[in-house]
N, C-alpha and C positions, 0 to 999 in steps of 0.2 A: 548196351546189353543189360544194364541194371535198371531199365525203365519200369516203373510201376504202372500197370494197366488198370484203369478205373472205369466205372460205368459210363462216364461222359466222353471217353476216348472215341474218336471218330470211327476207327475200325470196329470197335465193339458195337457201336450204334448201328453201323452198316450190317454187321453180322446178324444182329437181332432183327433188323428190318427184313433181311433176306429170309431168315427162319420164319418170321411171321407170314411173309408172302408164300413160302413153300407150304406152311401149315394150312393157309387159306385155300390154296390150290388142291391139296390133298383132301380137305373137307368137301370141296366142291365136287371133285371127281368121285369121292365115296358116296355122296348123296345122290348123284346122277347115274351111278353105275347100275346097270341092269344086264345081267348075263343073258345071252341069246340062246335060243334052242333052234338048231338048224338054220342059223342066220336070222331068225325072227325074234323080235322082242315082244313080250306079252306084258300087259298092264292090268293092274287091279282097278276096281271101281274108284278107289281113293285117288290113285294116280291119274286115271283118265278124267275124273271129275275136276281135279285140280288143273290139269292141262287145258281142258276145254272151258273152264270156268262155269261148270254146270253142277247142279246138286246130284247126289247119288239117286235121289228120287226121280229126277229127270232121266237119268240113265236107265233106271228101272222101267220107266214108261216107254223109252225108245226100244228097249229089249222086248217088252210085252207087245208092242205094235209092229215088231219086225223091222224097225228102222235102222238098227245097229247090230252087226254080227257079233257073236260072243261064243265063248266056250264055258261050259259049266262042268266042273269036276267036283262032285260032292256038293258042298254048299259054297264053293269058291267060284266066282265069276272072273273070267279073264278075257281080255280083248287083245287081238293081234294088231300090233302097230300098223302094219301094212294095210289091214282092212280099214282102219280109221283114216289113214292118209288117203286111201282111194275114195272113201265115203265123203271126205271133205272136198276132194278135187271134183267129184261128180256133182256135188251140191253147191259149187262155187257160183256166185252171182256177180256178173260184171257191173261196175258202177257206170251209170249213164250221166252224161254231162249235158 
């Protein structure tokens, strides 16, 4: 009962390890959270460019040539995730051996 708990105590170390894992998980969930609208997720230029590893300029060219569907509300451009998924599926090329 009279035990002194110090930083190197096994249970204390385990507790802080668990807290660090929980914190990392919360940070991951927070950074990837995007609320949906009627079950659809909408992405910005920055999000889509990062996801597809394209520049914002390339997305602009795709929009201008009608290659990629988008929504414009004022000066904000949004892309519906299901549109992008369908576009990728339609343009998939099989590898030949």
